[in-house]
N, C-alpha and C positions, 0 to 999 in steps of 0.2 A: 213264486216270488220268494226271495230270500228273507229271512226273519229280520235282518237289520239293514235291509236295502235303504240307502240314502241317509243313514244315520251317522252321526259324528261321535266317536268315542275316544276318551282318554284312558290309557292304562298306565298307571304308575308302577315302577319296578318291573317293566315289561321285557327287560333284556334276556331273562333266562327263567327256567323253572316254570312255576305256575303262571307267572306273568306272561311268559312267551306262549304258553298254552292258551291263555285267554286271548291274546292278540291273534293267534291263528284261528281260533273258533270264530272270532268276530269278523276277521277278514273273509273267512269262508262263507259267512252269511251276509256279506255285502257292505259291511260298515267301512267307513274311512277311519282308520285307527291312528291315533297319535300316541306313539310309544315314548313314555318319559322314563329316563334313567340317568344316573351319573356314570354308569359303566360304559366303556368304549364298545363293549360287545353289543350294546343296544343298536348301534349302526349295522353291525353284522346281522343281527336278528331281523332288523327291518329289511335289509337287502335280501335275505333268504325268503322272507314272506312275500316281498315284492316280486321276486323271481318266480314264485309259485302262484302269481296272479293276485296277490293281496294289494289293497290300497292302503299302504302304511307309511307313516312318516316318523322319523326319529327326531325328538327334541331333547337335548341334554338339559335336564331340569333337576335341580335339587329341591325336593318337595318341602324342605324346611325353610326355604328362602322365599319370603313373600314376594319380593320383586321378581325373582326368576319365574315363579309361578304366574304372577300377574302378566308378565311380558309374554309368556308362552300362550296363555289363554287369549290375550289380545290378538296375537298372531293368528290363532285359529278363528276367532270371531271375525277378524278383518277379511278372511278368505271365505269362510263357510257360513258365517252369520248365526251359528247356533252350536250348542254342545248338547247332545242328547244323553250321553252316558258318561259317568265318571266312575272308574274303578280304582279305589284306593288300595293298591296291592303292595306298595313299597314297604319294606320292613327289614330290620336287622336283628341279629342276636349278639349278645355279649354275655355268654353264660359263665357263671361263677357262683359258688355257694354264697349265701347271703352275707355271712359274717366276713367273707373275704371280698365281697363286691365293693368296688370303688364308687364314689359319687359320679365319676365320669361314665362308668359302665351303666349305671342306673339312668343317668340323664340322657345319654346318647340313645338308648332304646326308647325312652319316653318321647324324645324329640322327634325321632324318625317315625315311630310306630303310632304315636297318638297326636302330638302337636301338628304333624303334617296334615291330619284330617281337617283341622281347623283352617289351615292355610289353603289347601286345595279346594275344599268344599265352599269356603267363604268366597273364593274367587269365581267359581263356576255357577253356584246356586242362583245368583241374580238373573243369569241368562236363561236358566231352566224355568224360573218363575215367570219371566217375561213371555217365554214360549208356551207356557202352560203344559210342559211335559218334561220329564226327566227320570233317569234311573241312576241312583247312587248306591254302589255296592262296595263294601269294605272287607278286608281280610282279617278275620279273627283266627282262632286256632282251637283245636281240641284241648290244648294245654291251658286255655283260658278257663276250662271247666274241670279238668282233672289235675292240673298242675304238673310240674316236672322238676326233679332235683336240679338245682343250679339255674333255675329260670324264674326266680321271683320277679325280676324286671320284665321279662318277656311275657309271662303269664298275666301279670298285672296290666301290661299294655294291651294285650289282646282281650282281656275282660273289659277294659275301658271302651273298646270298640263296640262291644255288645250294648253297653249303656248309651253310647253316642247314637247308635243306630235306632234304638227304641225311642229315644227322646226326639231326635230330629224327624223321624217318620210322623210323629204327631203334629209337628209344626208345619210340614210342607205337603201333607196329603191333599189338602184343599187345592193345591196348584197342579194336581195330577202328577206329582213327583213321588216315586216310591223310594224307600231307603231300607236296604237289607244288608246282611253280613253273611259271609261263608266261613265255616269253621272246618278247614281241612283236617283230616287225620294224617296217617303215615303216607307221605307222597314222595315218589322218586325225585331226587334233586341232587345237586352237587353236595349238599350237606349230608343227605342220607347215604350217598355213594361212598362217603369218606368213613362211614361207621364200620366197625368190625363186623365180619360176616355173621358171627353168632348173634350179634345184637339185631342185625337186619332180619335174620331168620326168626328170632324170638318175637319181634314186632309183627311180622307177617303171620306167625302162628296164632296171634291174638285177634286177627281180623276175620270175622265170619265169612266174608266172601273169598278168603284164601289167597289174597294177593295184595301187593302194594298198589297204592293209587298212582296215577300218572298225571302229568300236566294236561294231557288231553281230557282226562276225566274231569278235572277241575274246570277246564275251558267250557265244557258242556253245562256244568252247574251254573257258572256265571252267565252263560248264554241264555239259559232259561230265565234267570232273574232279570236280565237286561231286556228281554223280549217284551213286546206289547201284550203277549198272552199272559204275562205275570202281573198285569195291572192291578189285581186285587190281592197281591202278596206284598205286604209291607210291614216293617218293624220286626222282622224275624231274623234269627240266625240259623241258617241252613247247615246242618251237620252232614258233611260229606266224608265219611270215614269207613265205609265198607261194612257198617253194622256194629262197629266197636261201641261198647257202652260208655256213656258219659254221665257225669253227675251234675 
């Protein structure tokens, strides 16, 4: 039996990178996956996964828009009657040194990376509570713990996710709902591909396992936390960084 057979999952920011890796891992294990994104490539990703045998549906959803989220959740509930898994993966960067950072660059990152958790979780949680089961997993980052030049907005947003996770886990555990976060390290993506080769090599050299992470690696991490086998794991931030030190 597949680990997520018969389960309904939402993956925000699922069009590419880690989000697409999560969608693939969940599809491979039998979940019906609702891929939320504002990017047109979300439809392409859904089609690729469907062609590979996945049960995946693209919904164009802006996770900062309460009505768009509520409408998408209602559509899922009307058809499937439940939502078992919520993956809060959507996020953006607007890097700039702090003294040059504009209010817009700060607010955009906070809105997408932090405020969206309130919007999505608030909409999904009542159905999990009613069903007496749920898995909520959100994307933090290694930079929430070690910081990074030009990322005060991003690091602050990802640190907020750690606090959100810990607090919410204490409220909803009695309903058989677990709440966790994942803090990826250096993972191959469109952003890392655009870095200078010497920067990529320097980052890889600092990783004890000797390689960059992949979206597939992250998909397996999320799969564990989303599984029934992880029912006694809640309130944690799982560091998936190849052994790199964090503070």
